[in-house]
Backbone as CSV, one residue per row, in Angstrom:
resi,resn,N_x,N_y,N_z,CA_x,CA_y,CA_z,C_x,C_y,C_z
1,UNK,9.347,-37.602,8.824,10.690,-37.185,9.220,10.609,-36.314,10.480
2,UNK,11.546,-36.547,11.389,11.569,-35.742,12.621,11.851,-34.270,12.283
3,UNK,11.080,-33.397,12.880,11.256,-31.966,12.618,12.417,-31.427,13.454
4,UNK,13.562,-31.306,12.819,14.757,-30.810,13.514,14.718,-29.278,13.597
5,UNK,15.706,-28.725,14.287,15.785,-27.263,14.382,15.994,-26.635,13.003
6,UNK,16.827,-27.312,12.181,17.085,-26.755,10.848,15.807,-26.753,10.002
7,UNK,15.040,-27.843,10.065,13.786,-27.919,9.299,12.821,-26.830,9.774
8,UNK,12.695,-26.685,11.094,11.811,-25.637,11.644,12.247,-24.258,11.167
9,UNK,13.557,-24.011,11.172,14.081,-22.713,10.727,13.768,-22.492,9.249
10,UNK,13.935,-23.536,8.426,13.640,-23.425,6.994,12.155,-23.152,6.765
11,UNK,11.305,-23.837,7.539,9.859,-23.660,7.375,9.420,-22.230,7.713
12,UNK,10.104,-21.605,8.691,9.725,-20.218,9.042,10.101,-19.236,7.928
13,UNK,11.002,-19.659,7.035,11.451,-18.776,5.946,10.679,-18.988,4.643
14,UNK,9.729,-19.935,4.641,8.972,-20.208,3.417,8.174,-18.979,2.966
15,UNK,7.755,-18.164,3.929,6.954,-16.987,3.571,7.808,-15.747,3.297
16,UNK,9.136,-15.899,3.228,10.001,-14.728,3.002,9.691,-14.097,1.639
17,UNK,9.424,-12.784,1.597,9.066,-12.136,0.326,10.217,-12.059,-0.672
18,UNK,11.441,-12.193,-0.193,12.611,-12.137,-1.066,12.725,-13.460,-1.841
19,UNK,12.585,-13.387,-3.182,12.611,-14.601,-4.004,13.948,-15.331,-3.903
20,UNK,15.025,-14.573,-3.709,16.348,-15.184,-3.597,16.428,-16.043,-2.336
21,UNK,15.874,-15.502,-1.250,15.850,-16.257,0.016,14.999,-17.515,-0.161
22,UNK,13.814,-17.343,-0.773,12.930,-18.492,-0.970,13.594,-19.541,-1.867
23,UNK,14.358,-19.090,-2.868,15.085,-20.023,-3.739,16.095,-20.851,-2.961
24,UNK,16.819,-20.191,-2.046,17.808,-20.895,-1.217,17.120,-21.882,-0.279
25,UNK,16.000,-21.443,0.302,15.219,-22.316,1.203,14.710,-23.532,0.432
26,UNK,14.210,-23.295,-0.787,13.703,-24.386,-1.636,14.786,-25.430,-1.868
27,UNK,15.989,-24.984,-2.245,17.099,-25.917,-2.507,17.411,-26.763,-1.283
28,UNK,17.433,-26.111,-0.117,17.742,-26.830,1.133,16.671,-27.886,1.434
29,UNK,15.393,-27.484,1.268,14.296,-28.410,1.580,14.284,-29.573,0.594
30,UNK,14.483,-29.281,-0.687,14.485,-30.334,-1.710,15.613,-31.333,-1.453
31,UNK,16.728,-30.861,-0.891,17.858,-31.752,-0.582,17.496,-32.819,0.447
32,UNK,16.463,-32.579,1.241,16.032,-33.572,2.226,15.361,-34.780,1.563
33,UNK,14.891,-34.602,0.327,14.218,-35.701,-0.375,12.767,-35.852,0.043
34,UNK,12.122,-36.892,-0.516,10.666,-37.041,-0.339,10.235,-37.324,1.097
35,UNK,11.172,-37.720,1.957,10.797,-38.021,3.356,10.275,-36.794,4.095
36,UNK,10.584,-35.608,3.569,10.140,-34.378,4.238,8.720,-33.981,3.811
37,UNK,8.149,-34.675,2.829,6.813,-34.311,2.323,5.740,-34.353,3.423
38,UNK,5.677,-35.395,4.283,4.655,-35.374,5.354,4.759,-34.126,6.248
39,UNK,5.977,-33.680,6.527,6.168,-32.457,7.329,5.577,-31.249,6.606
40,UNK,5.824,-31.178,5.300,5.295,-30.063,4.502,3.768,-30.126,4.436
41,UNK,3.241,-31.331,4.300,1.777,-31.481,4.252,1.145,-31.039,5.573
42,UNK,1.790,-31.373,6.694,1.285,-30.932,8.007,1.335,-29.408,8.112
43,UNK,2.425,-28.841,7.614,2.554,-27.372,7.626,1.456,-26.731,6.788
44,UNK,1.173,-27.340,5.619,0.108,-26.815,4.734,-1.240,-26.826,5.466
45,UNK,-1.531,-27.921,6.161,-2.820,-28.072,6.858,-2.983,-27.067,7.993
46,UNK,-1.868,-26.634,8.589,-1.940,-25.733,9.748,-1.631,-24.274,9.372
47,UNK,-1.554,-24.008,8.054,-1.257,-22.646,7.579,-2.486,-22.056,6.903
48,UNK,-3.047,-20.977,7.450,-4.242,-20.384,6.835,-3.932,-19.515,5.606
49,UNK,-2.690,-19.068,5.473,-2.313,-18.143,4.402,-2.213,-18.890,3.054
50,UNK,-3.047,-18.471,2.083,-3.082,-19.160,0.784,-1.764,-19.030,0.018
51,UNK,-1.102,-17.886,0.137,0.165,-17.689,-0.571,1.239,-18.649,-0.062
52,UNK,1.251,-18.847,1.259,2.214,-19.797,1.829,1.846,-21.220,1.406
53,UNK,0.547,-21.509,1.387,0.108,-22.842,0.940,0.571,-23.123,-0.488
54,UNK,0.484,-22.098,-1.348,0.928,-22.270,-2.739,2.426,-22.566,-2.801
55,UNK,3.187,-21.900,-1.950,4.638,-22.151,-1.913,4.938,-23.566,-1.413
56,UNK,4.163,-24.014,-0.434,4.343,-25.381,0.083,4.012,-26.396,-1.019
57,UNK,2.926,-26.129,-1.761,2.541,-27.012,-2.869,3.651,-27.083,-3.911
58,UNK,4.275,-25.934,-4.181,5.386,-25.876,-5.137,6.571,-26.713,-4.641
59,UNK,6.856,-26.618,-3.348,7.959,-27.399,-2.761,7.689,-28.902,-2.891
60,UNK,6.460,-29.302,-2.586,6.093,-30.725,-2.687,6.230,-31.197,-4.137
61,UNK,5.761,-30.355,-5.079,5.871,-30.692,-6.497,7.339,-30.874,-6.894
62,UNK,8.208,-29.969,-6.437,9.629,-30.043,-6.791,10.285,-31.312,-6.246
63,UNK,9.863,-31.718,-5.049,10.396,-32.950,-4.468,10.005,-34.169,-5.302
64,UNK,8.732,-34.218,-5.717,8.283,-35.318,-6.574,8.981,-35.252,-7.936
65,UNK,9.131,-34.028,-8.449,9.702,-33.850,-9.785,11.155,-34.352,-9.835
66,UNK,11.893,-34.131,-8.781,13.303,-34.569,-8.770,13.407,-36.074,-8.995
67,UNK,12.550,-36.841,-8.310,12.543,-38.296,-8.492,12.058,-38.677,-9.889
68,UNK,11.039,-37.947,-10.364,10.487,-38.233,-11.693,11.540,-38.023,-12.780
69,UNK,12.311,-36.939,-12.653,13.360,-36.653,-13.638,14.376,-37.797,-13.681
70,UNK,14.696,-38.343,-12.522,15.641,-39.477,-12.467,15.031,-40.709,-13.133
71,UNK,13.723,-40.939,-12.910,13.043,-42.078,-13.544,13.030,-41.923,-15.067
72,UNK,12.781,-40.697,-15.553,12.782,-40.450,-16.996,14.183,-40.670,-17.581
73,UNK,15.184,-40.244,-16.833,16.564,-40.417,-17.291,16.889,-41.905,-17.458
74,UNK,16.490,-42.700,-16.458,16.739,-44.145,-16.519,15.947,-44.788,-17.657
75,UNK,14.701,-44.325,-17.873,13.873,-44.841,-18.962,14.542,-44.550,-20.310
76,UNK,15.073,-43.334,-20.448,15.721,-42.925,-21.692,16.980,-43.738,-21.975
77,UNK,17.715,-44.080,-20.907,18.983,-44.806,-21.071,18.787,-46.314,-21.253
78,UNK,17.581,-46.806,-20.947,17.328,-48.251,-21.027,17.423,-48.744,-22.473
79,UNK,17.729,-50.027,-22.619,17.825,-50.605,-23.964,16.484,-50.646,-24.658
80,UNK,15.428,-50.964,-23.907,14.070,-50.995,-24.467,13.242,-49.898,-23.805
81,UNK,12.628,-49.070,-24.607,11.815,-47.974,-24.071,10.342,-48.396,-24.028
82,UNK,9.948,-48.941,-22.894,8.577,-49.430,-22.734,7.603,-48.259,-22.830
83,UNK,6.703,-48.352,-23.803,5.804,-47.220,-24.086,4.842,-46.958,-22.931
84,UNK,4.287,-48.015,-22.347,3.359,-47.838,-21.233,4.052,-47.168,-20.051
85,UNK,5.275,-47.594,-19.749,6.010,-46.981,-18.639,6.259,-45.496,-18.918
86,UNK,6.629,-45.154,-20.149,6.846,-43.753,-20.511,5.581,-42.920,-20.336
87,UNK,4.432,-43.497,-20.728,3.160,-42.790,-20.586,2.775,-42.624,-19.108
88,UNK,3.057,-43.653,-18.304,2.740,-43.586,-16.869,3.638,-42.587,-16.145
89,UNK,4.894,-42.493,-16.557,5.788,-41.485,-15.973,5.249,-40.082,-16.272
90,UNK,4.716,-39.898,-17.475,4.117,-38.604,-17.830,2.913,-38.313,-16.927
91,UNK,2.094,-39.329,-16.662,0.954,-39.164,-15.748,1.422,-38.745,-14.360
92,UNK,2.573,-39.280,-13.942,3.068,-38.991,-12.593,3.548,-37.547,-12.441
93,UNK,3.739,-36.857,-13.544,4.078,-35.438,-13.458,2.946,-34.672,-12.762
94,UNK,1.703,-35.015,-13.094,0.530,-34.378,-12.481,0.016,-35.153,-11.270
95,UNK,0.214,-36.459,-11.277,-0.330,-37.325,-10.224,0.808,-38.179,-9.634
96,UNK,1.679,-37.557,-8.825,2.860,-38.277,-8.332,2.546,-39.497,-7.487
97,UNK,1.351,-39.539,-6.896,0.995,-40.685,-6.041,0.258,-41.772,-6.819
98,UNK,0.248,-41.672,-8.135,-0.497,-42.625,-8.964,-0.036,-44.058,-8.720
99,UNK,-1.011,-44.959,-8.513,-0.714,-46.386,-8.380,-0.801,-47.014,-9.762
100,UNK,0.337,-47.381,-10.306,0.365,-47.861,-11.697,-0.224,-49.260,-11.851
101,UNK,-0.249,-50.028,-10.767,-0.770,-51.409,-10.847,-2.203,-51.426,-11.361
102,UNK,-3.036,-50.509,-10.876,-4.448,-50.450,-11.288,-4.561,-50.193,-12.785
103,UNK,-3.725,-49.287,-13.284,-3.739,-48.949,-14.718,-3.346,-50.175,-15.537
104,UNK,-2.298,-50.856,-15.105,-1.823,-52.033,-15.837,-2.863,-53.151,-15.835
105,UNK,-3.566,-53.302,-14.724,-4.614,-54.334,-14.645,-5.750,-54.023,-15.606
106,UNK,-6.113,-52.744,-15.717,-7.186,-52.327,-16.623,-6.796,-52.580,-18.079
107,UNK,-5.547,-52.248,-18.413,-5.065,-52.483,-19.778,-5.012,-53.974,-20.074
108,UNK,-4.609,-54.762,-19.088,-4.539,-56.213,-19.277,-5.926,-56.803,-19.560
109,UNK,-6.958,-56.259,-18.913,-8.337,-56.718,-19.180,-8.702,-56.501,-20.636
110,UNK,-8.400,-55.293,-21.144,-8.721,-54.965,-22.541,-7.897,-55.852,-23.473
111,UNK,-6.602,-56.011,-23.158,-5.727,-56.858,-23.993,-6.271,-58.279,-24.091
112,UNK,-6.699,-58.807,-22.945,-7.186,-60.191,-22.928,-8.456,-60.331,-23.769
113,UNK,-9.350,-59.360,-23.670,-10.582,-59.406,-24.474,-10.273,-59.409,-25.970
114,UNK,-9.282,-58.637,-26.365,-8.892,-58.606,-27.782,-8.235,-59.919,-28.174
115,UNK,-7.309,-60.389,-27.329,-6.558,-61.612,-27.612,-7.478,-62.811,-27.822
116,UNK,-8.545,-62.885,-27.056,-9.492,-64.003,-27.176,-10.168,-64.061,-28.547
117,UNK,-10.235,-62.904,-29.230,-10.900,-62.839,-30.543,-9.924,-63.028,-31.707
118,UNK,-8.629,-62.934,-31.423,-7.630,-63.007,-32.503,-7.249,-64.447,-32.808
119,UNK,-6.837,-64.684,-34.068,-6.221,-65.964,-34.433,-5.215,-65.728,-35.561
120,UNK,-4.470,-66.752,-35.914,-3.379,-66.601,-36.884,-3.837,-66.484,-38.332
121,UNK,-5.137,-66.621,-38.570,-5.620,-66.654,-39.959,-6.291,-65.345,-40.377
122,UNK,-6.235,-64.353,-39.519,-6.895,-63.081,-39.834,-6.013,-62.210,-40.720
123,UNK,-6.635,-61.450,-41.602,-5.900,-60.464,-42.401,-5.562,-59.271,-41.505
124,UNK,-4.610,-58.423,-41.919,-4.309,-57.230,-41.125,-5.551,-56.392,-40.809
125,UNK,-6.410,-56.212,-41.808,-7.611,-55.397,-41.587,-8.558,-56.066,-40.596
126,UNK,-8.691,-57.382,-40.669,-9.548,-58.107,-39.722,-8.995,-57.996,-38.298
127,UNK,-7.675,-58.071,-38.174,-7.058,-57.899,-36.844,-7.425,-56.541,-36.257
128,UNK,-7.250,-55.496,-37.066,-7.497,-54.125,-36.588,-8.974,-53.904,-36.322
129,UNK,-9.836,-54.522,-37.102,-11.278,-54.393,-36.853,-11.637,-54.958,-35.480
130,UNK,-10.963,-56.036,-35.075,-11.216,-56.622,-33.746,-10.714,-55.676,-32.651
131,UNK,-9.477,-55.185,-32.806,-8.929,-54.257,-31.811,-9.844,-53.050,-31.655
132,UNK,-10.232,-52.471,-32.785,-11.057,-51.255,-32.782,-12.441,-51.527,-32.206
133,UNK,-13.037,-52.658,-32.587,-14.381,-52.989,-32.112,-14.409,-53.134,-30.590
134,UNK,-13.420,-53.828,-30.036,-13.404,-54.037,-28.585,-13.050,-52.747,-27.851
135,UNK,-12.083,-52.011,-28.370,-11.622,-50.799,-27.674,-12.665,-49.683,-27.718
136,UNK,-13.298,-49.475,-28.878,-14.203,-48.327,-29.035,-15.678,-48.688,-28.847
137,UNK,-16.089,-49.894,-29.247,-17.504,-50.267,-29.110,-17.771,-50.964,-27.781
138,UNK,-17.026,-52.061,-27.517,-17.255,-52.820,-26.290,-16.759,-52.053,-25.057
139,UNK,-15.505,-51.582,-25.122,-14.932,-50.882,-23.967,-15.481,-49.458,-23.855
140,UNK,-15.874,-48.859,-24.985,-16.512,-47.536,-24.961,-15.568,-46.353,-25.021
141,UNK,-14.349,-46.560,-25.547,-13.402,-45.438,-25.653,-13.905,-44.402,-26.654
142,UNK,-13.790,-43.134,-26.268,-14.222,-42.036,-27.147,-13.064,-41.070,-27.350
143,UNK,-13.093,-40.400,-28.486,-12.067,-39.411,-28.788,-12.614,-38.007,-28.661
144,UNK,-11.742,-37.076,-28.295,-12.146,-35.679,-28.243,-11.085,-34.836,-28.937
145,UNK,-11.477,-33.631,-29.297,-10.578,-32.753,-30.039,-9.317,-32.434,-29.231
146,UNK,-8.201,-32.322,-29.939,-6.933,-31.977,-29.289,-6.949,-30.505,-28.899
147,UNK,-6.970,-30.256,-27.584,-6.910,-28.884,-27.081,-6.106,-28.884,-25.782
148,UNK,-5.746,-27.687,-25.353,-4.765,-27.598,-24.265,-5.340,-27.023,-22.967
149,UNK,-6.672,-27.011,-22.856,-7.287,-26.483,-21.638,-7.280,-27.511,-20.520
150,UNK,-7.259,-28.791,-20.894,-7.399,-29.846,-19.895,-6.211,-30.813,-19.967
151,UNK,-5.226,-30.654,-19.063,-4.049,-31.535,-19.085,-4.393,-33.026,-18.993
152,UNK,-5.486,-33.360,-18.296,-5.850,-34.766,-18.120,-6.086,-35.496,-19.441
153,UNK,-6.443,-34.742,-20.491,-6.705,-35.359,-21.797,-5.480,-36.081,-22.345
154,UNK,-4.282,-35.720,-21.860,-3.039,-36.283,-22.384,-2.533,-37.474,-21.570
155,UNK,-3.205,-37.794,-20.458,-2.672,-38.771,-19.512,-3.377,-40.117,-19.648
156,UNK,-2.598,-41.170,-19.824,-3.165,-42.484,-20.154,-4.062,-43.022,-19.034
157,UNK,-3.727,-42.755,-17.771,-4.567,-43.291,-16.686,-5.920,-42.588,-16.648
158,UNK,-5.950,-41.313,-17.041,-7.215,-40.577,-17.098,-8.042,-41.010,-18.309
159,UNK,-7.368,-41.346,-19.397,-8.065,-41.871,-20.582,-8.775,-43.172,-20.227
160,UNK,-8.107,-44.028,-19.463,-8.724,-45.288,-19.035,-9.853,-45.051,-18.030
161,UNK,-9.646,-44.096,-17.150,-10.617,-43.807,-16.088,-11.911,-43.226,-16.656
162,UNK,-11.778,-42.285,-17.596,-12.952,-41.591,-18.148,-13.424,-42.189,-19.468
163,UNK,-12.601,-43.131,-20.014,-12.868,-43.722,-21.335,-12.945,-42.653,-22.428
164,UNK,-12.201,-41.579,-22.225,-12.158,-40.479,-23.189,-10.742,-39.921,-23.239
165,UNK,-10.244,-39.703,-24.458,-8.922,-39.113,-24.591,-8.805,-38.371,-25.909
166,UNK,-7.720,-37.647,-26.071,-7.499,-36.992,-27.361,-6.754,-37.960,-28.284
167,UNK,-6.394,-37.477,-29.458,-5.773,-38.346,-30.459,-4.466,-38.959,-29.950
168,UNK,-3.731,-38.202,-29.127,-2.432,-38.700,-28.642,-2.608,-39.745,-27.551
169,UNK,-3.425,-39.450,-26.538,-3.575,-40.422,-25.435,-4.284,-41.691,-25.911
170,UNK,-5.308,-41.536,-26.765,-5.950,-42.723,-27.341,-4.951,-43.507,-28.188
171,UNK,-4.125,-42.756,-28.944,-3.147,-43.392,-29.809,-2.116,-44.189,-29.036
172,UNK,-1.674,-43.648,-27.915,-0.689,-44.357,-27.095,-1.314,-45.621,-26.493
173,UNK,-2.557,-45.533,-26.055,-3.245,-46.716,-25.536,-3.352,-47.783,-26.634
174,UNK,-3.718,-47.358,-27.842,-3.840,-48.271,-28.986,-2.486,-48.922,-29.280
175,UNK,-1.423,-48.120,-29.270,-0.072,-48.638,-29.530,0.368,-49.640,-28.463
176,UNK,0.079,-49.311,-27.202,0.450,-50.202,-26.089,-0.219,-51.567,-26.274
177,UNK,-1.509,-51.571,-26.600,-2.243,-52.830,-26.777,-1.687,-53.625,-27.959
178,UNK,-1.403,-52.933,-29.065,-0.863,-53.623,-30.245,0.517,-54.204,-29.959
179,UNK,1.312,-53.469,-29.189,2.642,-53.967,-28.825,2.510,-55.234,-27.979
180,UNK,1.561,-55.236,-27.045,1.348,-56.402,-26.180,0.849,-57.612,-26.979
181,UNK,0.153,-57.327,-28.087,-0.460,-58.390,-28.897,0.374,-58.752,-30.128
182,UNK,1.567,-58.159,-30.241,2.451,-58.400,-31.401,1.779,-58.051,-32.725
183,UNK,0.999,-56.994,-32.718,0.399,-56.479,-33.958,1.269,-55.308,-34.426
184,UNK,1.765,-55.332,-35.676,2.753,-54.334,-36.124,2.166,-52.956,-36.454
185,UNK,1.619,-52.315,-35.436,1.078,-50.958,-35.587,2.040,-49.981,-34.925
186,UNK,2.382,-48.928,-35.645,3.300,-47.916,-35.109,2.775,-46.525,-35.453
187,UNK,3.255,-45.542,-34.706,2.909,-44.150,-35.007,3.760,-43.667,-36.183
188,UNK,3.178,-42.779,-36.994,3.912,-42.138,-38.084,3.773,-40.620,-37.956
189,UNK,4.591,-39.892,-38.722,4.703,-38.433,-38.518,3.902,-37.619,-39.524
190,UNK,2.613,-37.874,-39.640,1.804,-37.042,-40.533,1.642,-35.649,-39.927
191,UNK,1.746,-34.595,-40.742,1.662,-33.232,-40.208,0.338,-32.968,-39.484
192,UNK,0.427,-32.332,-38.311,-0.734,-31.880,-37.528,-1.639,-33.025,-37.063
193,UNK,-1.142,-34.252,-37.090,-1.956,-35.403,-36.695,-1.107,-36.392,-35.896
194,UNK,-1.792,-37.188,-35.068,-1.137,-38.329,-34.427,-1.806,-39.565,-35.012
195,UNK,-1.201,-40.116,-36.059,-1.816,-41.191,-36.825,-0.982,-42.458,-36.698
196,UNK,-1.659,-43.597,-36.706,-1.001,-44.893,-36.622,-1.021,-45.574,-37.987
197,UNK,-0.107,-46.508,-38.168,-0.060,-47.247,-39.427,0.207,-48.719,-39.143
198,UNK,-0.434,-49.583,-39.946,-0.190,-51.027,-39.861,0.917,-51.340,-40.872
199,UNK,2.065,-51.829,-40.365,3.232,-52.064,-41.213,3.358,-53.519,-41.642
200,UNK,3.860,-53.701,-42.868,4.189,-55.035,-43.372,5.516,-55.488,-42.742
201,UNK,5.866,-56.778,-42.883,7.159,-57.252,-42.351,8.326,-56.440,-42.930
202,UNK,9.336,-56.190,-42.088,10.503,-55.432,-42.529,10.399,-53.951,-42.288
203,UNK,9.307,-53.527,-41.637,9.080,-52.092,-41.429,10.124,-51.460,-40.533
204,UNK,10.812,-52.264,-39.715,11.724,-51.683,-38.730,13.047,-51.216,-39.343
205,UNK,13.266,-51.512,-40.620,14.496,-51.059,-41.278,14.441,-49.552,-41.468
206,UNK,15.238,-48.825,-40.695,15.186,-47.363,-40.704,15.740,-46.758,-41.993
207,UNK,16.425,-47.569,-42.810,17.073,-47.031,-44.006,16.271,-47.294,-45.276
208,UNK,15.021,-47.686,-45.118,14.179,-47.903,-46.300,14.047,-46.597,-47.081
209,UNK,14.279,-46.618,-48.402,14.200,-45.378,-49.176,12.777,-44.828,-49.266
210,UNK,11.784,-45.712,-49.258,10.399,-45.249,-49.407,9.498,-46.058,-48.470
211,UNK,9.486,-45.697,-47.177,8.778,-46.532,-46.191,7.268,-46.621,-46.399
212,UNK,6.693,-45.709,-47.196,5.236,-45.723,-47.386,4.771,-47.064,-47.967
213,UNK,5.654,-47.727,-48.759,5.265,-49.002,-49.375,5.233,-50.150,-48.366
214,UNK,5.723,-49.906,-47.168,5.665,-50.930,-46.118,4.399,-50.798,-45.272
215,UNK,3.548,-49.839,-45.612,2.333,-49.594,-44.822,1.119,-50.205,-45.522
216,UNK,0.352,-50.983,-44.764,-0.887,-51.558,-45.301,-2.002,-50.503,-45.353
217,UNK,-2.182,-49.808,-44.218,-3.223,-48.779,-44.111,-2.941,-47.952,-42.865
218,UNK,-3.753,-46.936,-42.652,-3.559,-45.999,-41.536,-4.765,-46.061,-40.596
219,UNK,-4.547,-45.665,-39.339,-5.620,-45.699,-38.323,-5.637,-44.365,-37.593
220,UNK,-6.830,-43.773,-37.466,-6.999,-42.571,-36.649,-7.415,-43.014,-35.246
221,UNK,-6.545,-42.838,-34.245,-6.881,-43.349,-32.911,-7.965,-42.553,-32.180
222,UNK,-8.401,-41.439,-32.748,-9.537,-40.729,-32.136,-10.775,-41.618,-32.138
223,UNK,-10.936,-42.386,-33.223,-12.152,-43.186,-33.371,-11.875,-44.623,-33.783
224,UNK,-10.627,-44.904,-34.204,-10.296,-46.230,-34.719,-10.569,-46.369,-36.210
225,UNK,-10.975,-45.290,-36.857,-11.293,-45.333,-38.286,-10.045,-45.647,-39.110
226,UNK,-10.213,-46.493,-40.117,-9.106,-46.880,-41.000,-9.089,-45.975,-42.221
227,UNK,-7.888,-45.564,-42.622,-7.709,-44.742,-43.825,-6.815,-45.465,-44.821
228,UNK,-7.113,-45.295,-46.104,-6.311,-45.898,-47.165,-5.173,-44.951,-47.545
229,UNK,-4.278,-45.445,-48.389,-3.206,-44.593,-48.916,-3.796,-43.405,-49.668
230,UNK,-4.878,-43.663,-50.393,-5.520,-42.582,-51.165,-6.072,-41.502,-50.235
231,UNK,-6.649,-41.917,-49.114,-7.159,-40.952,-48.127,-6.030,-40.050,-47.627
232,UNK,-4.874,-40.653,-47.362,-3.737,-39.889,-46.837,-3.166,-38.961,-47.914
233,UNK,-3.127,-39.432,-49.158,-2.687,-38.566,-50.269,-3.592,-37.340,-50.364
234,UNK,-4.899,-37.570,-50.239,-5.875,-36.465,-50.301,-5.652,-35.485,-49.152
235,UNK,-5.297,-36.020,-47.979,-5.036,-35.156,-46.821,-3.843,-34.242,-47.092
236,UNK,-2.766,-34.800,-47.636,-1.584,-33.985,-47.959,-1.926,-32.887,-48.968
237,UNK,-2.749,-33.239,-49.960,-3.156,-32.226,-50.953,-3.973,-31.123,-50.293
238,UNK,-4.857,-31.528,-49.374,-5.748,-30.554,-48.719,-4.971,-29.552,-47.873
239,UNK,-3.914,-30.021,-47.198,-3.156,-29.099,-46.345,-2.007,-28.421,-47.111
240,UNK,-1.843,-28.810,-48.377,-0.833,-28.152,-49.209,0.595,-28.475,-48.826
241,UNK,0.823,-29.707,-48.332,2.171,-30.124,-47.939,2.548,-31.354,-48.762
242,UNK,3.715,-31.357,-49.402,4.113,-32.543,-50.172,4.485,-33.697,-49.243
243,UNK,4.006,-34.923,-49.512,4.361,-36.063,-48.643,5.840,-36.405,-48.773
244,UNK,6.504,-36.555,-47.638,7.935,-36.899,-47.604,8.091,-38.306,-47.025
245,UNK,9.178,-38.967,-47.385,9.445,-40.309,-46.859,9.461,-40.346,-45.343
246,UNK,9.976,-39.268,-44.721,10.054,-39.194,-43.256,8.681,-39.307,-42.604
247,UNK,7.642,-38.825,-43.303,6.281,-38.839,-42.749,5.777,-40.258,-42.507
248,UNK,6.359,-41.235,-43.218,5.833,-42.600,-43.171,6.759,-43.575,-42.450
249,UNK,7.793,-43.051,-41.794,8.680,-43.917,-41.015,8.012,-44.271,-39.686
250,UNK,8.205,-45.502,-39.251,7.694,-45.910,-37.931,8.443,-45.134,-36.851
251,UNK,7.691,-44.482,-35.982,8.319,-43.700,-34.912,8.660,-44.608,-33.736
252,UNK,9.777,-44.307,-33.090,10.185,-45.084,-31.919,9.328,-44.688,-30.711
253,UNK,9.325,-45.539,-29.700,8.589,-45.227,-28.469,9.114,-43.951,-27.822
254,UNK,10.421,-43.741,-27.922,11.008,-42.530,-27.354,10.493,-41.288,-28.077
255,UNK,10.363,-41.377,-29.395,9.820,-40.245,-30.174,8.354,-39.979,-29.817
256,UNK,7.608,-41.053,-29.580,6.187,-40.903,-29.207,6.068,-40.192,-27.859
257,UNK,6.869,-40.604,-26.869,6.809,-39.974,-25.547,7.301,-38.537,-25.616
258,UNK,8.291,-38.280,-26.456,8.755,-36.894,-26.650,7.599,-36.025,-27.167
259,UNK,6.852,-36.522,-28.156,5.721,-35.755,-28.685,4.648,-35.558,-27.618
260,UNK,4.385,-36.609,-26.826,3.412,-36.499,-25.734,3.809,-35.379,-24.780
261,UNK,5.080,-35.343,-24.367,5.550,-34.311,-23.432,5.483,-32.919,-24.062
262,UNK,5.830,-32.822,-25.347,5.788,-31.523,-26.030,4.370,-30.974,-26.078
263,UNK,3.420,-31.829,-26.445,2.022,-31.391,-26.532,1.444,-31.123,-25.137
264,UNK,1.771,-31.980,-24.180,1.309,-31.835,-22.799,1.779,-30.499,-22.212
265,UNK,3.008,-30.097,-22.536,3.571,-28.855,-21.975,2.798,-27.614,-22.414
266,UNK,2.075,-27.723,-23.538,1.312,-26.576,-24.038,0.089,-26.275,-23.164
267,UNK,-0.194,-27.154,-22.206,-1.319,-26.926,-21.274,-0.941,-25.928,-20.176
268,UNK,0.352,-25.639,-20.015,0.815,-24.854,-18.865,1.386,-23.516,-19.320
269,UNK,0.484,-22.586,-19.611,0.921,-21.299,-20.184,0.674,-20.108,-19.255
270,UNK,-0.036,-20.314,-18.141,-0.277,-19.194,-17.225,0.988,-18.923,-16.409
271,UNK,1.105,-17.716,-15.879,2.282,-17.360,-15.066,2.485,-18.357,-13.928
272,UNK,1.370,-18.777,-13.337,1.419,-19.697,-12.193,1.995,-21.063,-12.586
273,UNK,1.787,-21.448,-13.871,2.171,-22.793,-14.313,3.417,-22.834,-15.190
274,UNK,4.028,-21.690,-15.438,5.169,-21.665,-16.364,6.326,-22.556,-15.903
275,UNK,6.476,-22.708,-14.565,7.550,-23.583,-14.075,7.331,-25.023,-14.536
276,UNK,6.052,-25.421,-14.697,5.764,-26.783,-15.168,6.172,-26.945,-16.630
277,UNK,5.937,-25.901,-17.415,6.345,-25.951,-18.821,7.859,-26.129,-18.931
278,UNK,8.598,-25.411,-18.082,10.053,-25.532,-18.084,10.495,-26.923,-17.627
279,UNK,9.822,-27.441,-16.625,10.164,-28.782,-16.136,9.939,-29.836,-17.224
280,UNK,8.839,-29.688,-17.963,8.567,-30.639,-19.047,9.597,-30.502,-20.164
281,UNK,10.032,-29.266,-20.421,11.103,-29.052,-21.409,12.387,-29.755,-20.951
282,UNK,12.650,-29.721,-19.648,13.830,-30.398,-19.099,13.710,-31.918,-19.235
283,UNK,12.489,-32.445,-19.055,12.274,-33.890,-19.235,12.487,-34.277,-20.700
284,UNK,12.000,-33.431,-21.611,12.190,-33.683,-23.051,13.678,-33.741,-23.378
285,UNK,14.446,-32.821,-22.781,15.898,-32.779,-23.029,16.582,-34.078,-22.579
286,UNK,16.010,-34.744,-21.563,16.589,-36.010,-21.090,16.438,-37.127,-22.121
287,UNK,15.509,-36.946,-23.072,15.258,-37.988,-24.075,16.147,-37.851,-25.301
288,UNK,16.990,-36.818,-25.325,17.883,-36.621,-26.487,18.952,-37.709,-26.538
């Protein structure tokens, strides 16, 4: 974008110590849209002051965030909430320049490898054994403990890149592949866990009085390990929580992305990052 007199004047005010002035300058710059980002990047490169550089970085982030919020809004309003797209939008919060084509091509490779091994005569458990074997043994996906020190653990493109993710990012990858392969695996709401379940036909009826009877078995996406109903009953006893029907309902893609954003936001607790936590809360509100 051509650097006009107004842009030059705004740029000279970026270092103003008055937060109110900087807030007004921020609003004006953000109104220019993403076309002003190259100008800001040039300013960052020619500015030795680290504090000003941090403010420029914040401005660039806000410009990307404005577009991202609009994309999330459109995703939320769509008739079908594509899970992969929701996960990629979450990745773009940290990596706004992410090229999604590469991620989709990588997922398609894994999907094709699984599809080649599947046939119509397999039992549900045999189907899942193939998915798990290719994803965790052949492809080499590994699980790590859910913690909030490393935001990348929650992002699907980083899970594919490093072949390592936490229970949520691995779980979303597993769900995306099953959705592409028409395998009836969905997330369920077990306390303190992100667990998947293989559902029998008719699982999508939200008014089932006791949805647990529509579940064949459960899957831990950290490792692909299968759990029986008895295993899950034992888990509820161990944590001292009575199992409720709600715990076994198939979660919608929108609910899954909401949980991803909620957990992801817990990575941003320092004073420097609190604005990101608020932005993620605003994205969550768009999914209501």
